[in-house]
N, C-alpha and C positions, 0 to 999 in steps of 0.2 A: 506237521510240519511246522517248523520256528520260523516264524516271522524274523528277516534278518535286523531292517530296522531297529526295532525294538527290543528283538529276544525275548520273548514271548512264545509260548507255542499253542499253538491255537488248532483245531481241526478245521478240515477243508470244509465241510455246513458249517461250519459259524461265520469264514471268513467269504463263501457266498454270500450266505444271509448277510453280512454285511455289507457287500458290495450291492444285493437287492435293495436293502434299505436307503442306501446312500444313491439311489440311481432313481427311486417313486418318492423318496421324500419331498421333491420340489411338486410334486404334484397331489401327493394325500397332504402335508402338513395344511396348504391352504382350505381343503374339504374339512379338514379339524378343525382349524380357528372358526371358519363360518360356523358350523354345526354350534361352538364351542359360542362364537358370539351373538347365534341365535336363543339358544337357553338361557343366557344373561340376559337378557331384552328380555326376553318372557319370564323369567324372573323377577327384574326389576317393576315390569306392568305390572305382576298377581301383585307384588309387594304398594304398588301406587293403587291399586283397586283395596285394597285393605286397610292400607291406611285412609282415605276417602270413607270407607263404610265405616267405622273405625270412630270417625269424626262427627259422623251424621248421627248416629248413636247418641254421643256423646251430648249435641247441642238436644236432640230428642229430650234426652233424660234432662239436660239441664233446664230447658222450659216444661218440662212437663214437673219440677221439685219448684222452678220459681212459680207457677200458675199454683200449687198445692201451697206453697207458704201466704201468695197476696188472698186466697181462698180462706184462709187460716185466720190469716188477721183481719178481712173483713167480715169474716162470723165474728173472732172477738169484739170488734168494734162494734157491730148490733146486739150482741150480746150486753154488752156494755152500756149501751144508749137505755136498752129495754128494761134494764134492771137495776135502777143507778143504786149506791152503795148509801148507806144513812149513816148519816155523823153522828159519831156519838157525844153525847150532853158531855159538856165543860163541866 
């Protein structure tokens, strides 16, 4: 079947499918957009949770290293006070 306005050969099935698509598009597209919106929001929420957990992990690791550093400094201070270095005779 030749479409007179555009001059293309189109089968009757393709023409019918296009007509059905045009009629269903206003009903189907909002549902598709709602699904995509929901999926996007869910992905964003997952990203936010992962970011927050990462921040907690980094904060905990930082605190642990700071505690170890202060303990090491304290042990060095105690060790230097317990055994003072002998001064060399001039």
